[in-house]
N, C-alpha and C positions, 0 to 999 in steps of 0.2 A: 568360817563365816557362811551362814546359810544363804543360798542363792534364792532371790525373790523372783520367781518366774512371772508373777503378775506384773511386776515392775518392768521386766525385760520385754514381755510381749506388748505391754501397754506403750513403752517407749518406742518400740518398732512401729506400732500402728500410728502413734502420734508423729513419729518421724516421717513416715510415708505421706500423711496429710500435709505436714508443714513443707516437705519437699515439693509437693504438688502445688501448694499455695505460693511458695517463693518462685517457682518456675513461672507461675501464671502472672507474677508481677512483671516479668521481663518479656515473656513470650507467650502467645497462644497461636494455635494453628490458623485460626481465622479470627476476623473481628467478631467478638461475642454478640454484637448486636446487628450484624449484617444479615439481611434477609435474602433468601434465594427461593423465588417462586417455583423454580424447576426441581428443587431438592427438598420438597416438603415431606416430612415424616418418613424419611429414609432409614431403613435398618442399618445397624453398624456394618461398616465396610472399610476397606483400605483407604478410601478417600475421607470418610468420616468414622473414626474409630468407635465412637459411642452412638453414632446415628445422628439424625437431625430432628429438630421439633416441627410443630405445625406451621411455622413460618419459614422453615428451611434454614435455620440457624444451626450451626455446628455445636452439638451438645458438649463435646469435650471442651471447647472454648468456653462455653457457658458454664459448665461445671467449675472450671478453673477460676473464672471470674466471680461466680457465685460463692465459691469457697473462700476466696479472698475477702469478698464483702461480709460474708458471715463472720469470719475471724475478725475483721476489723470492728465490726459491731460488738462482738463478744469481748475483745480486748478493751475497747473504749468503755464499755459498760462496767466491766470489773475495775477498771482504773478509776472511774468516778465513784462507784460504790465503795471500793476497797480504800481509796485515799480518805474520803470523808468518814467512812465507817471506822477506820483504824485510828484517825485523829480524835474523833468523838469518844470512841471506846477507851482509848489511852487516857485522856483527860478525865473522864468520869470514873474509870477504874482506879486511877491513881489518887485522885483528890476526894472522891466520894461526896458525902454531904447532901444537902438539899437539892443542888443542881443536878447531881447524880439521880436522885430519886425522881425529879421531874422529867429528866431526859429519858430515863428508862421507862416511865409510865407512857410517854409518848411513843417510844420505841415499841412497847407491848401492844399499844393501840394500833400501830401501823401493821405489826406482824399478825394481828388478829384477823385482818383482812386476807383472803386468798390472794397470792401474788398476781395471778392473771386478772382477777377483778380490779385490783389496785392499779395495774398497768393500764387497763382499759380506761379507768377514770383519769389517769394522768394524761393519756393520749387524747382523751376527749378535750383537755384544756390546751395541750401543746399543739395537737394536730398529728397527722400521719406523715411518714417519711423516714428515711434512714437516720437522720441526725435527731429527729424527734423521738424515735424508739430508743436511741442510745440514752438520752436524758431520762426517758421514762423507766427504762430498765435500771439505769444506774441508781436512781432514786429508790427503786424497790429493793435493790440489793444492799442499800446501806444498813438496815437494821440487823442483818445476819452478821456483818462484820463488826458492828458495834457490840453485840452480845458476846461474840467470841473473844474479841480483844479486851474488852472490859474485864471478863472473868479471868483472863490470863494476867492482866495487870494487877488485879486484886490479890492474886496469889504471889506474884513476883515482887510486889512492893514490900512484902514481909520477909523477904529473903535477906540473908546476912550480907551479900554483896551490895545490895541497895542501901542498907543501913551503914555500911562502911563508906560507901560513896558520899552519903549525906554527912558523915562525920568528918570527911576529907574536904568538905566545902563545895562539892559538886553542885551545880545548879539544877533546878528541876528539869529544865529543857534537856540538859546532858543526860540526866538519869533517865528520862522518858524515852529518848531517841538513841542514845549511844550505849546505854547499859541494859535497859529492859527489852527494848524492841529487838535486838539481835537474839536475845534468849527465848523469844517467843516465836522465832523464825519457822520451826517445824510446823506448828499448828497454823501459823499464818499462811505458809506456803500451801498446806493442805486446803485451807479455806479458800484460797485464791483458785486452786485447782477445781474445787467443787463449784465455785462461782462461775468459772469460765465454762465449765461443762453445762451448767444450768443456763448460762447466757446463750450458748449455742442453740440449745433446745428452745429457749424463749424467743430468740430472733426468728428461728424457723417457724415456730407457731404463729407469732405475730405476722410474719410475712405471708405465711399460708393463708391467713385470714384477710390479707390485703391491707393490714395496718402498718407494715413495716416498710421494707424496700419496695419502691414502686416501679412499674415498668417504664421503659425498657430495660432498666438496670436488673442484673441477675443476682439472686441470692438462692440458697439451697431451698429454703422454705417457699420462696416465690416460685421456683421451678417445679416443686411438687404440687403446688396449687394449680399451675398451668397444665401440668401433666395429668390431672385428675380426670379430665374428660377423654383421655386417650389411653386409659389403662388396658384396654383389650385390643385396640387397633394399633397402638404403638407403645408397648410396655417399657421398652428401652428409655422412653422419655422420662420415666419416674425412677427407674432403677439406679441410674448414675447418682443424682442428688441424694437419693434415699440411702444408698450405700456409703456415700461419703459422710453423711450425718451419723450413721451407725458406727463407722470406723472411728470417727472423731470422739464420740461420746464413750464408746467402749474402751478406746485407748486411754483417755484421761481417767476414767474410772478405775482401770487396772493400775495405772501409775499411782493414783491416790490410795488405792487399797494396798499396794505394795510398799 
């Protein structure tokens, strides 16, 4: 059996990030939002391992909190887009017909817009904030899941095991979700991984622009935005959240490629 080093390295990187996030749920060295006027923009030290920001907040605690926020947004986004997209894709791919044509034309129309532009349009309706960006990104992610799942269901419904299940009297619901869905698991897992990867980048981008997580809450993108004015005077301010984003995206990409 050939060893997939991409998957191994990716799993290690993702494991490191997940460990960091899980620890941050239960423990942070300092209150992530606690300001200390006497410790502004301090370099990394034994007291503050990653240094402090311009408000004297501990960057290690902020990165732990920001990673948790970014992961929460990404998970919720993929959950919304994946659940709705999988359901719609399964129904249209299995039944086809005029409804399928109408839904896919709508789907094509949505995907014709750049995802960032569509997100900005949705945000302009819902407003800005953590939960608003979750719904905005979730809606944007639906078409990609619809297209992938629909194409898989169109192939699987012609397979012998589906025809056998129909002859044995299995209901459509049972065939849809107990017979076909497990058989498209590999492509679905890959799509979820890519979606999570894109959601991390999208959240970071939206928060960087000030449209996602709002201060004083921390997110990796928000921290990069706040660090922009201190790139030369306090470069450590941007390094920590930037490295965390890179490790997360690289790890997930390697896992998916493997």
